[in-house]
C-alpha positions as CSV (number, residue, x, y, z in Angstrom):
1,M,132.5,110.7,93.6
2,S,131.4,107.3,94.9
3,T,130.2,104.6,92.5
4,D,127.5,102.0,92.9
5,P,129.3,98.9,94.2
6,R,126.8,96.8,92.3
7,E,128.1,98.1,88.9
8,N,131.1,95.8,88.7
9,V,129.5,92.5,89.4
10,W,125.8,93.0,88.8
11,I,125.7,90.8,85.6
12,R,127.2,87.8,87.4
13,H,124.9,88.2,90.4
14,V,121.8,88.7,88.3
15,T,122.7,85.8,86.1
16,L,123.1,83.5,89.2
17,L,119.8,84.7,90.7
18,L,117.7,84.4,87.6
19,T,119.2,81.1,86.6
20,G,118.5,79.7,90.1
21,Q,115.0,81.0,90.0
22,A,114.4,79.6,86.5
23,F,115.3,76.1,87.8
24,S,113.3,76.5,91.0
25,L,110.2,77.8,89.2
26,L,110.3,75.2,86.5
27,G,110.4,72.3,88.9
28,S,107.7,73.9,91.2
29,N,105.4,74.5,88.3
30,I,105.8,71.0,86.8
31,V,105.0,69.4,90.1
32,Q,102.1,71.8,90.8
33,Y,100.4,71.0,87.5
34,A,101.1,67.3,88.0
35,I,99.5,67.3,91.4
36,W,96.4,69.2,90.3
37,W,95.9,67.0,87.3
38,W,96.4,63.8,89.3
39,I,93.7,65.0,91.7
40,V,91.3,65.7,88.8
41,M,91.9,62.3,87.2
42,Q,91.7,60.4,90.4
43,E,88.9,62.1,92.2
44,K,86.9,63.5,89.3
45,S,85.4,66.0,91.8
46,G,85.0,69.7,91.5
47,W,85.1,69.9,95.3
48,S,88.5,68.3,95.6
49,M,89.8,70.6,92.9
50,L,88.5,73.6,94.7
51,L,90.2,72.5,97.9
52,A,93.4,71.9,96.0
53,T,93.2,75.4,94.6
54,L,92.6,76.9,98.0
55,F,95.4,75.1,99.7
56,G,97.7,75.8,96.7
57,V,97.0,79.6,96.4
58,V,95.5,81.2,99.6
59,P,98.4,80.4,102.0
60,Q,100.8,82.4,99.8
61,G,98.5,85.4,100.0
62,V,98.3,85.2,103.8
63,V,102.0,84.5,104.4
64,S,103.1,87.2,102.0
65,I,101.8,89.7,104.6
66,F,104.5,88.5,107.0
67,G,106.9,87.5,104.2
68,G,107.3,91.1,103.2
69,S,108.2,92.2,106.7
70,M,110.7,89.3,107.0
71,A,112.3,90.4,103.7
72,D,113.0,93.8,105.2
73,R,114.2,92.5,108.6
74,Y,116.2,89.4,107.8
75,D,118.8,88.1,105.2
76,R,117.0,88.1,101.9
77,K,119.3,85.6,100.3
78,R,118.6,83.1,103.0
79,L,114.8,83.8,102.7
80,I,115.1,82.8,99.1
81,M,117.0,79.6,99.8
82,F,115.4,78.2,102.9
83,P,111.8,77.9,101.6
84,D,113.1,75.9,98.6
85,L,114.9,73.5,100.9
86,I,111.8,73.1,103.1
87,I,109.5,72.6,100.1
88,A,112.0,70.1,98.7
89,A,111.9,68.2,102.1
90,V,108.0,67.9,102.2
91,T,108.0,67.0,98.5
92,V,110.3,64.1,99.2
93,L,107.9,63.0,101.9
94,L,105.0,63.1,99.5
95,S,107.0,61.2,96.9
96,V,107.8,58.5,99.4
97,S,104.2,58.3,100.4
98,F,103.1,57.8,96.8
99,A,105.9,55.2,96.2
100,T,104.8,53.2,99.2
101,G,101.1,53.5,98.6
102,W,99.9,55.4,101.7
103,A,99.4,58.8,100.1
104,N,96.0,60.4,100.5
105,L,94.2,63.7,99.8
106,S,94.8,65.1,103.3
107,L,98.6,64.7,102.9
108,I,98.5,66.2,99.4
109,F,96.6,69.2,100.7
110,A,99.1,69.6,103.6
111,V,102.0,69.6,101.2
112,L,100.2,72.1,98.9
113,F,99.7,74.3,101.9
114,I,103.4,74.2,102.9
115,R,104.5,74.8,99.3
116,S,102.2,77.8,98.9
117,A,103.2,79.2,102.3
118,G,106.9,78.9,101.3
119,G,106.1,80.9,98.2
120,G,104.7,83.6,100.4
121,I,108.1,84.0,102.0
122,Q,110.2,83.5,98.9
123,A,108.4,85.8,96.4
124,P,108.8,89.1,98.4
125,A,112.4,88.1,99.2
126,V,113.2,87.6,95.5
127,Q,111.6,90.9,94.4
128,S,113.4,92.7,97.3
129,F,116.7,91.0,96.5
130,I,116.8,92.1,92.9
131,P,117.5,95.7,93.6
132,D,120.2,94.6,96.1
133,V,122.2,93.1,93.2
134,T,121.0,95.3,90.3
135,P,122.0,99.0,89.6
136,A,118.9,101.2,89.6
137,G,119.2,101.9,85.8
138,K,119.0,98.2,85.0
139,L,116.0,97.3,87.1
140,L,113.4,97.4,84.3
141,R,115.5,95.2,82.0
142,V,116.1,92.7,84.8
143,N,112.5,92.6,85.9
144,S,111.4,92.1,82.2
145,I,113.9,89.2,81.8
146,Y,112.5,87.7,85.1
147,G,109.0,88.1,83.5
148,I,110.2,86.2,80.4
149,I,111.5,83.4,82.6
150,N,108.0,83.2,84.3
151,S,106.3,83.2,80.9
152,A,108.6,80.5,79.5
153,N,107.7,78.4,82.5
154,L,104.0,78.8,81.7
155,I,104.7,77.2,78.3
156,V,107.2,74.5,79.3
157,A,105.8,73.4,82.7
158,P,102.2,72.3,81.7
159,A,103.4,70.7,78.5
160,T,106.1,68.7,80.4
161,A,103.7,67.8,83.2
162,A,101.1,66.6,80.7
163,V,103.7,64.3,79.0
164,L,105.2,62.9,82.3
165,I,102.0,62.2,84.1
166,N,101.0,59.8,81.2
167,I,104.3,57.9,81.2
168,V,105.8,57.9,84.7
169,P,104.3,57.6,88.2
170,L,103.6,60.7,90.2
171,W,106.2,59.9,92.9
172,S,109.0,60.2,90.3
173,I,107.6,63.5,88.9
174,L,107.7,65.0,92.4
175,L,111.5,64.4,92.6
176,I,111.9,66.8,89.7
177,D,111.1,69.7,92.1
178,V,113.5,68.4,94.6
179,T,116.3,68.3,92.0
180,T,115.6,71.8,90.6
181,A,115.2,73.2,94.1
182,V,118.7,72.0,95.1
183,I,120.1,73.4,91.8
184,G,118.4,76.8,92.4
185,V,119.6,77.0,95.9
186,G,123.2,76.3,94.7
187,F,123.1,79.1,92.2
188,V,121.8,81.6,94.8
189,A,124.3,80.5,97.3
190,L,127.1,81.6,95.0
191,I,125.9,85.3,95.2
192,H,128.1,87.3,97.6
193,V,126.7,90.7,98.2
194,P,128.7,93.0,100.5
195,K,126.6,94.0,103.5
196,N,125.9,97.7,103.6
197,T,124.7,99.6,106.6
198,T,121.0,99.1,105.8
199,T,121.4,95.4,105.3
200,A,123.4,95.1,108.6
201,E,120.6,96.8,110.4
202,R,118.0,94.5,108.8
203,N,119.7,91.4,110.0
204,V,118.6,89.8,113.2
205,G,122.1,89.7,114.7
206,G,122.3,93.5,114.8
207,N,122.0,94.7,118.4
208,Q,120.4,97.9,117.3
209,G,118.1,96.2,114.8
210,E,115.1,96.5,117.1
211,A,115.2,100.3,117.1
212,T,116.5,101.1,113.6
213,T,114.1,99.1,111.5
214,V,110.9,100.7,112.7
215,P,110.1,103.2,109.9
216,S,107.7,105.1,112.1
217,G,110.5,105.8,114.5
218,E,108.5,104.4,117.4
219,A,110.4,102.2,119.8
220,H,108.9,98.9,120.7
221,P,107.7,98.3,124.2
222,S,110.3,96.6,126.4
223,V,109.2,93.0,126.2
224,E,112.6,91.3,125.9
225,S,111.6,88.7,128.5
226,H,108.9,87.5,126.1
227,P,110.6,87.2,122.7
228,F,107.6,85.5,121.1
229,V,105.3,88.4,122.2
230,A,107.9,90.8,121.0
231,G,108.2,89.1,117.6
232,I,104.4,89.3,117.1
233,H,104.3,92.9,118.2
234,R,107.2,93.7,115.8
235,T,105.6,91.9,112.9
236,F,102.2,93.7,113.2
237,A,104.1,97.0,113.7
238,D,105.9,96.3,110.5
239,L,102.6,95.5,108.7
240,R,101.1,98.8,109.9
241,D,104.1,100.8,109.0
242,G,104.4,99.1,105.6
243,F,100.8,99.8,104.7
244,A,101.0,103.4,105.9
245,Y,104.2,103.9,104.0
246,T,102.8,102.4,100.8
247,M,99.5,104.4,100.9
248,K,101.3,107.7,101.5
249,H,103.5,107.3,98.5
250,P,101.5,108.2,95.3
251,Y,103.4,105.9,92.9
252,L,103.4,102.9,95.2
253,R,99.8,103.3,96.0
254,G,98.9,103.7,92.4
255,V,100.7,100.5,91.3
256,I,99.4,98.3,94.1
257,I,95.8,99.5,93.9
258,G,95.9,99.4,90.1
259,D,97.4,95.9,90.2
260,A,94.7,94.6,92.5
261,L,91.9,96.2,90.5
262,T,93.3,94.6,87.3
263,C,93.4,91.2,89.0
264,I,89.8,91.5,90.2
265,M,88.3,92.7,87.0
266,S,90.5,91.1,84.2
267,V,92.3,88.1,85.7
268,A,89.1,86.6,87.1
269,P,87.3,86.4,83.7
270,M,90.5,85.0,82.2
271,N,90.1,82.0,84.6
272,L,86.7,81.4,82.9
273,T,88.3,80.7,79.5
274,L,87.7,76.9,79.8
275,L,84.0,77.7,80.2
276,L,84.1,80.2,77.2
277,M,85.8,77.6,75.0
278,T,83.3,74.9,76.0
279,R,80.2,77.1,75.4
280,E,81.3,79.3,72.4
281,Y,83.6,77.1,70.4
282,E,82.3,73.5,71.0
283,G,82.3,71.6,67.8
284,I,84.2,74.3,65.9
285,D,87.5,73.1,64.5
286,L,90.4,75.3,63.6
287,N,93.2,74.1,61.2
288,L,96.3,76.3,61.7
289,G,98.3,74.3,59.2
290,F,100.8,72.9,61.6
291,V,98.1,71.8,64.1
292,N,94.4,71.1,63.9
293,L,92.4,72.2,67.0
294,T,89.5,69.8,67.4
295,T,89.0,68.9,71.0
296,A,88.3,71.1,74.0
297,S,91.7,70.3,75.5
298,D,93.4,71.3,72.2
299,K,91.7,74.7,72.3
300,L,92.4,75.2,76.0
301,A,96.1,74.4,75.4
302,A,96.1,76.8,72.5
303,N,94.6,79.5,74.7
304,E,97.3,78.9,77.4
305,L,100.1,78.8,74.8
306,G,98.9,82.0,73.0
307,W,98.8,84.0,76.2
308,S,102.2,82.7,77.3
309,I,103.8,83.5,73.9
310,G,102.3,87.0,74.3
311,M,103.9,87.3,77.7
312,L,107.3,86.3,76.2
313,L,107.0,88.9,73.4
314,G,105.9,91.6,75.9
315,G,108.8,90.7,78.3
316,A,111.3,90.8,75.4
317,L,109.9,94.2,74.3
318,M,110.2,95.7,77.8
319,S,113.7,94.3,78.4
320,S,115.0,95.8,75.1
321,I,113.1,98.9,73.9
322,G,111.4,99.6,77.2
323,A,114.6,99.6,79.2
324,R,116.1,102.2,76.9
325,V,113.0,104.4,76.6
326,L,111.2,104.3,80.0
327,H,113.4,106.4,82.2
328,G,112.0,107.3,85.6
329,S,109.0,106.2,87.5
330,R,106.7,108.7,85.9
331,M,107.2,107.2,82.4
332,Q,107.0,103.7,83.8
333,M,103.7,104.5,85.6
334,R,102.3,105.8,82.3
335,M,103.4,102.8,80.5
336,A,101.8,100.5,83.1
337,A,98.6,102.5,82.9
338,C,98.5,102.2,79.1
339,A,99.2,98.5,79.3
340,V,96.4,98.0,81.9
341,S,94.1,99.7,79.4
342,L,95.2,97.3,76.7
343,V,94.6,94.4,79.0
344,G,91.0,95.5,79.6
345,L,90.3,96.1,75.9
346,S,91.8,92.7,75.1
347,I,89.5,91.0,77.6
348,V,86.6,92.7,75.9
349,G,87.9,91.4,72.6
350,L,88.0,87.9,73.9
351,G,84.3,88.2,74.7
352,V,83.3,89.6,71.3
353,A,85.7,87.6,69.1
354,P,83.7,86.4,66.0
355,N,85.7,83.2,65.6
356,L,88.4,81.1,67.2
357,L,91.3,82.4,65.1
358,V,90.5,86.0,66.1
359,Y,90.2,84.9,69.7
360,L,93.7,83.4,69.7
361,V,95.2,86.5,68.1
362,I,93.6,88.7,70.8
363,D,94.8,86.2,73.4
364,V,98.4,86.8,72.3
365,V,97.8,90.6,72.5
366,S,96.5,90.1,76.0
367,G,99.7,88.3,77.0
368,V,101.8,91.1,75.5
369,A,99.8,93.7,77.5
370,S,100.1,91.8,80.7
371,A,103.9,91.6,80.4
372,M,104.1,95.3,79.6
373,C,102.3,95.9,83.0
374,L,104.4,93.7,85.1
375,G,107.9,95.0,84.3
376,P,107.2,98.7,85.0
377,M,105.1,97.9,88.0
378,R,107.8,95.8,89.7
379,T,110.5,98.4,88.8
380,I,108.4,101.2,90.4
381,M,108.0,99.2,93.6
382,Q,111.7,98.5,93.8
383,S,113.0,101.9,92.8
384,E,110.5,104.0,94.7
385,S,110.7,102.0,98.0
386,D,113.3,102.6,100.6
387,E,115.5,99.5,100.9
388,S,114.1,98.9,104.5
389,M,110.6,98.8,103.1
390,T,110.8,97.0,99.8
391,G,109.8,93.6,101.2
392,R,106.7,95.0,102.9
393,V,105.7,96.7,99.7
394,F,106.0,93.5,97.6
395,G,104.3,91.5,100.4
396,L,101.3,93.9,100.4
397,D,101.1,93.7,96.6
398,T,101.3,89.9,96.6
399,T,98.6,89.6,99.3
400,M,96.2,92.0,97.5
401,T,96.6,90.4,94.1
402,T,96.3,86.9,95.5
403,F,93.1,87.6,97.3
404,A,91.8,89.7,94.4
405,L,91.5,86.6,92.2
406,P,89.1,84.6,94.4
407,I,87.1,87.8,95.1
408,G,86.7,88.4,91.4
409,M,85.8,84.8,90.8
410,L,83.1,85.0,93.5
411,V,81.5,87.8,91.4
412,F,82.1,86.7,87.8
413,S,81.6,82.9,88.2
414,P,77.9,83.1,89.3
415,L,77.3,85.7,86.5
416,A,78.6,83.3,83.9
417,D,75.7,80.9,84.8
418,V,73.0,83.5,84.4
419,I,74.2,85.7,81.5
420,P,76.1,84.9,78.3
421,I,79.7,84.1,79.0
422,G,80.9,86.8,76.5
423,W,79.1,89.5,78.5
424,V,81.2,88.5,81.6
425,F,84.4,89.2,79.6
426,I,83.0,92.5,78.3
427,A,82.1,93.6,81.8
428,G,85.4,92.6,83.3
429,G,87.4,94.3,80.6
430,L,85.5,97.5,80.8
431,L,85.7,97.6,84.6
432,T,89.5,97.4,84.2
433,L,89.7,100.8,82.5
434,P,89.0,102.9,85.6
435,G,92.0,101.3,87.3
436,A,94.1,102.3,84.3
437,W,92.7,105.9,84.5
438,Y,93.6,106.0,88.3
439,M,97.2,105.0,87.6
440,L,97.5,107.5,84.8
441,R,96.1,110.2,87.1
442,I,98.6,109.2,89.8
443,S,101.5,109.6,87.3
444,R,100.9,113.4,87.4
445,F,101.8,113.5,91.1
446,D,105.1,113.4,92.9
447,I,106.8,114.6,89.7
448,E,110.0,115.6,91.5
449,R,110.7,112.0,92.3
450,A,110.2,110.8,88.7
C-alpha cells in the first residue's frame, strides 16, 4: 500500500512555509499601517484615505480572479516568492523617494496598487500550496496555526507601526518590509516538493499542459501563433471552469457563499467600530487596572487588541481540540456554520452592549468565533478541491470576500448617519444568521464525500 510522500517531511516543509509567511506578513502589515497613518497625518483628508483604501484593497480582489487560475497552472512555490520580490523592489523605490524628498501621493497610490495586486497572486498560491506540503489529516491544524500567525500580526504590526512612525522617518520603516520579504522568500526557497504528475501538468513547461489542465475537457482553439490571445482565452476559460466547478460542489459553494455573506453583513459593521466608539463611549473612561482607557484612540486600540486576542484564542482552539475532533468536511462545515452564527450574535452584542467593559468582552468572543470560521472553511476548500482546481477556488473566495466589504460598507455606512449606530450592528448581525443556516443546510448534502 502506497503512503503519502508528504508524511515524512511535512513538519519541516510546513515550518519553513509558515515561518516565511510570518516574516513576510509582519513586514507587509507594518508598512501598510505606516503608509496609511502617514497619509492621514499629512493630508488630514477623508478623500485621500478613501483612495488609499481603494488602491490598497481592490486590486487584490481583482487580481485574485486570475491569481487562482495561475496557482493551478504554474509553480505555486514561485508564485509565493516572486510577488514578495516585486513588492520589495517597488517598496525600495518608494523608500528612496521619501529619503530624497520627491515622494508624492500619486507614487504612494501606485505602490499600494502594486502591493495589493501582488497579494492577489500570492494569497491563492499560499492557500493552494499548503495541501501540497501537508497530509490531508493535518490540514485543519496547519490552517489554524496559519490563522494564529495572521492574528498575531494584527496585534504586533499596528503597535510596531505606531511606535516607529513617531520616532523614525517613513523611508526607514519601508525597508522593514524589504528585509522581511527577503527572509520570507529564503525560507520558502528551502522547500523542495517532489513534482507529482498533477504538478508537472500544471507547469508551463509541460508540452501537454494546454490540453490536460482544462477541467471541462474542452480543447482550446488552435491559436499558437498568437500566444497573448491564447493566454487570455485560457485564463477566461479557467475562470469559467473554476466558477462552474465551485458552484457544482455543495460544500465549496456553501463555504464561499457563506463566507461572502458573512463579510457583507458582519465585517462591514465591524469597520464602523471607530464611529461606534466615538458616538457611544465618548467621555466614558474604563480603568482595567493595568491600563486606563480615556481617549478615543485608547478605546479603538483596545477594540483591535480584543478582537485579535480572540482570534489567537480561536485559532489555538481549532489547532488543538478542533484538529482532533472535526474529522471530515461534514463536521467542519457544521463547525463553520455554528461559528458564523456566533459571529452574527456577537455583532448584535456589540450593538446592544450596556457599557464598554461588556463591549470588549463581546469583542473577544467575536474574534474567537471568526477564527473558528476560518480554519474549517480553508480546510474544506483545500480538501474538497481537486489539486488542479484549488487555486481557482481560493481565488474566487478571495475575490468575493474582498468585494463583499465595500458592498457592505455602501449599505451600512449611510445607514449609520440616519439611524442609531447600534441598530446598524444589530441589523448586520441578524442578517448574518441566514448565511449560517445556508451552510448548515448544505452540510446535509454530499454526505458520501464527508
